[in-house]
N, C-alpha and C positions, 0 to 999 in steps of 0.2 A: 503493501499501501503505500503510496506517495505521501511525503512530508508532508503536502499540500491539503491534501485528500484528510491527512489524521486532524492537521490544524484547523479543518472547515469543523469536523465532529467535536472539536475539541471547545469550540467556539458557541458551536448550537448547543451544547450541553451546555456550556456556563450560561447562556442566556436562559435555558431552561430551569436550571437550578431553582430560580422563585420561584416558578410555577410548579415546578415536584412539590418544594417543599410546602409552599402553599399547601396541595393537594394531598401531601402526609399529614399536614396540621388539619385540615379539614375531616380526613378521615379518621384522627384519632378521638378527634372530638366529638366525632357522630359516636363513636365506639363506647368514649365514655360516657356520652349522655345517654347513651342505648343501656349502659351498665345501669347508671344512676337510675333511671326512669324504671327499669328493672329490681332496682334494691328497693326505691320508692314506693312503686305498686306492693312488694312484698312485703314491704312495713306497714302500710297502711292494711293491708289484707288483714295481715296477723293484728293489728288493732283493732281492725274490724270486729274480727273473730274473736279476740279478749274480750271486748264492748259485749258483744251479744252474749257471751258466755256470762258476763255479769249480768246483762240486765234478763237474763232467761234462769237465772240462779243454776247454771250446768257447772261451774267450778267450784259453788259452794259445799259446806258439809251436809250432808243427809241428815243428820242431827238437826241441824238450823233450821234446815228447811221443814221439819215435821213439825219441833218444836214452836216453830212460827206459823204454820196452819191450824196444828190445836189452840196454839194462843189468839187467834181469831176465830174459830170457831165455838170452843168452847164457852165463851160468856151469851152467845146467841142459843148455843144448846140447851144452858141454863136457864136461861130466860123462858124459853119455849116447853122446858121440863118442870120449871117451878107452878108454872098453872097447874099441874098435876098433880102437885105437891110432893114430887121427888127429884133426884139431881140426878148427876150420869154414875155416881158410884150404884146405886139404886137397880138403875136402869142395866147395865154392866151385870151384875149381879142376876136378875129378870132372866135376862138372856141365857145367862150360862147355866141357871137350873131350867130353863126351858129347853137347853140341847142334852143336858145331863141333869136329870132331877135325881136327889135324894144324896146331893153333894152335902157334906158338912160343910161348917163353919173354916174349918182349917185348909179344906180343900179348896174351897172357893177362895180363901186368903193366898195361896199359892198359884192356883192361876191366874190370878189380876196381879199379881207381885205386889202385895199388900198387906200390912200384917193381920194376924189373929185377930185382935182386938180392934182394928179399925174393921174388917169385914163382920164382926160380931154386932157390932154397931150399925152397921148396913141392915143386917138382918133382923136386929130387934124394929127399925124405923118400917121396914116392911112388912113384919109380924105387927104391928099399929095400924097399919092400914090394911089389914086384912088381905094381904097381898101375897103371902108366906106361913104356910105352917111347919113349923118343926116338932117332932117327939121328943119333948123335953122328959127326965127325968127316965129316956131307956138304960140299960142297962153298960151297955161299951159307952155310953156319954159322947156317942160321936153327933148327935142330934141331927139327923140327916134335916135336909129342906127339901121341899116342895114347893109348888104354885098354886096356889088356890083359885077357884076360876074368876075369881076377882083379881088376880094377879095376871093371868093371861088377857085379860081385857087390858089391864096398865099396863102391858110391854106392848100392847099390838099398839095403844094410844100413843106411847112413849118413841115407840121407833116412828110411827106416822112424823109426830114433831120435833123428832131429829131430820126428818127427808126435807120437812120444811125449811129449816135452818142453812142443810146443804144447799138444796136449791136457789134460797134468798142470797147466801156468802158466793158458792160455787158454780153463778150462771155465767160466769163468761167461758166455761170449759163445759165443749160438746159432752153429751150422752156418753159418746165413744169412747172420748177423753178418760169422761169420770169412771168409767168401766175397767178401762185399761189401768188408771191406777189405783180403783181398789184391789185388783188382780196383782199390781207388784206388790204395793203393801201387804199383802196377804201373803205372796210367798215369800216375802222379806221378812216376815213374822214368823214363817214357819222353821224358814234358815238359822234366824236367830235362837227360836228355842230348838231346834236340833243339837247348834254347836253348845247350847250352856246344857244341855241333858248331860252330856260323860260328867261335866263338873261338879253337876248335883245329885251325882252318884256315888 
C-alpha cells in the first residue's frame, strides 16, 4: 500500500474520531439509561409489592390478624348476645354440649382452654337460665352437663345473633371468601390441636 494512501486513511480516521467517540458515548449512555430504568422499574415493582403486602396484611403475623378480627367482632357479638341474657363463653359452652352431650365442667374447660373454675361459673349461669342440667351429687362427681330444650332454643337464637354480627362487620367479604376463610381457620385450628396433643400426653 502506498504511503499516500496510508496517509489518506489516517487522515480519514482522524477526522472521523470525534464522530466515533460521540457514537460510543451515546451507546454507553443508552446502555446506562436502560440499566437505570430497569433497576428503577424493578425497585418500583418491589416497593409496590411491599406496599400491597402491607395494605393486604400479607406480611403481618397471623396471630396479630386474628387478634385484630376478634377485637372488632367480639364487642358486636357481645352486644347481640346480651339481648339473650348470655355472653360468648355461654354460647361456646352451649355449642360444645350440643356437639357432645354429657361433658363435665373439667372436660369443657380443657376443650375451651379455660380454667375449670371459669367453666363452672359459665355452667352455673346456664343452669340459672334453665339452658343446662347437671346431675348434681352423682357418685363420680363428674357432673355431666346436658342441654335442655330451652338450651337448644337458646343456642339456635345465639347462633343467629352471631351471624347478624358477622354479616354487619364482614359485608365487604364475599360469601365465597368468607367460606374459604372459615375453612382455613378451621384447618389451622385442627393443625394447632394436633401439634399440641403430644405435649399434653
